[in-house]
N, C-alpha and C positions, 0 to 999 in steps of 0.2 A: 565338399565335391560328391554328386551322387548321380547314378545313372550308368549307362553304357554308351559306347560310340554311337553318335546319332541322336541319342537322347540324354545328353549329359549337361548337368548344370552345376555352375560353381557359384556358390552363393556370397563367398567373401573373396573381395579383391583388394589390390593394394593401390588406393587412390593417392594422388600426388598431394603435396603441401598446397594448400589453398592459396598461399602467397605466390606461389608460381603460376597458379591460374590466373590470379588477378593481374599479375603482372603480363602473362600473354595477351590477355583480354585487352590489355590498353594499346594494342599494336592492330592496325588492318590486316588481313591476311597478306596481301602483297608484301608488307613489310617483314612479316613471319616467314614468308617464303623465301624471301633474300637471305633471312637469318638461317634458313635451312639448306641453304646453297641450291635452292630450287627443288629439293629433293621433298617427298611425302605430300606433294600438292595432289588432291585428287583430279580427276579428268574433269573437263568442263560440262561433261552431260549431269554432273550433280549439281543442281540450281535450287534455289530457295523458292517456296511457294510464295512468300511476301518478301519484301526489303527486312532484313533482320540481323541480328548478330548473336551468334551462340558462342558459349566456351564452357569446357567443363570435362571431367574424367570420363572416358568411354566406358560404357557398359556394352559389351559386343554380343550380338545375336546372329548366328547362322540357321538360315531356314532352308528347308527344301523347296524348290521352285513350285509355286503355286499354294503353298501352305502357311499359315500363321499361327500354329497350334502354341509354339513356345513363345510367340510373341505376347500372348495373354498371360503365360506364366511369369514372364521377365518384368511385368508392370508390378508385381507384387514383391519384386527385390530391388528395383530401382531407389536411389536415394535423392532427395531434393538436391538440384544442382546438377546431376548427372547429364551425360548426352547418350540418348541410345543410338548405336551404329548398327545397321541391319544389312547383312549380306545375304541376298536372295537367290544366289547362285546363277545370276543372269536373267531372271525371270522377267520376261516383258508383258506378259498377256494376263496375268493375274495381280490385282491390288493386295496388299499385305495389311494396309491399313487405310481408313476413312474416318469420318467426323467422329464417330462413336469412341473409336479406339484412341484418336488423337485427344479427346476431351478427357477420357480416363488418364492418360498419359501424362498430360500437363497439370491434371489435378494430383498425380501423384508426385510432382514437383520436378519433372524433368525440365531441364533448361532448353534442350533442343532434341531434335530426331533428325538422323541422317539414313537414308534408304538408297541403297544402290540396288533401285528396282522400282515398282509402281505402286501409286497409290490412287485413290478415288475420292469423291465429293469435294473436288478442287474449289468450287465455289464456296462451300461451307468452311473450308480450311481457309480460305482467304479472308472471308468475312470475320473469322475468329483471330485473324492474323497469327497462326499458329507457326512457330519457327520450326519448319520442317524442310529439309533438303531433300530431293528425289531427282529419280531419273525419267520416270513415265508417268503418265495419268491414263489410266483405264477404267472402264466401269464394272469389269467383272471382279468378282472375289474368288478365292481359292477354297481349299479344304483346311479342317482341323484335325489331320491325322498324324502329322510329324514325317519325318524326323526333324529335330532341330536340335541347336547347342547353345547354351548361355555362359558368356565369359570365358571363351576360348578364342585363340586368334582367327581372325578372318582378314577378307580383302574387300575393301570399299572403294570404289572408284579407281581401281588400279593400285591403291596404297595399302600395304600389312597395317591392320589395326589390332592392338593388343589391349586387353582391359586394363584401365587406368591409365591410357595414352590420353594426353590433352588434346581435346578436339576444338578448334576453332574456326568458325564459319561466319561468313558475309555476303554482301553482294557479289563479291569477287570469286568466293568458292570456297573450298573447304582444305583445310590443313591439319596433319596430324603430327604432334610434337611428343615423342618419347620423353617422359619425366626426367630421366637420367641426363638428357642433353639439353634440357629447358635452360639451364643458366648461361649456357655458351649461345644458344639461339637468341636469347633476350639479349645478351651483348651484342650479337651481331645485327638484331634489329635495331637496336639503339644507334650503333655505329652508321646504319643504313639512313635512319632518320636524320642524324646529324649531317650526313652528306648531302641529303636533300635540301635541307633547309640553307645550307651553303649555296647549293647550286640556284636554288630560288634567288637568293641574294644578288648572286652573279648576273642572272637573268634580267632581273631590275634594274641593274646597274648596265645593262646595255650587253653583256657577253652571250649573244644569242646561242653561238655555235661554240663548244667546248675547245680549247686549243688542242688538246690532245687528239680529237679527230683527225685534224691534219696530220699530227704525227704519225698516227696510225696509217692513214692513206700514203703516206711518204714509205714507210715500211714495206708495204704492199705494192709499192710501184705504181700506185694509181696516179698519183701527182709528185711533182717535183718539189 
């Protein structure tokens, strides 16, 4: 750890067991969200540049609105398979990355980037099919003065994110899985998938409306 508040960098973080990441990545984000009891799901403003799936341990970055100095620094610290999660403190008017930074980031081995803020060069990012999730697209870029912090807790899409959390994203959105809770979440996701397979079979057999729906409506006094 080095620096002072506003300019702090943690170079070593605890990354989860790759097997946990592999198991989480086997599920779509809706199923993971169900396993999380609908917690830790980023708001729908965070969307992918192109249809894609990402998963990996979070490297967190907090930037001053309109500045990306520490983004340049973090690209020298990430490891292959990481997901860079960026908190711009709500900045909608200045992009923190475009084609050049994205090219460098994925050359460094990142598995994905999630930006609660703005990006630019959207056509080039789409053409390269970069797995980037973002909130805004703007043409303007900001400064390189700081402050910024690397690998400290942040907020992204309304969800707390800690370094080493498992990030999973696809066309449905992005979810955050605390590694200590991952085994329970995997169990919940598998249970949900088993229920869905059973329900699909029932639908194919002609059971269009679940019997418990009428039971619920009777309890509410809507039908007899």
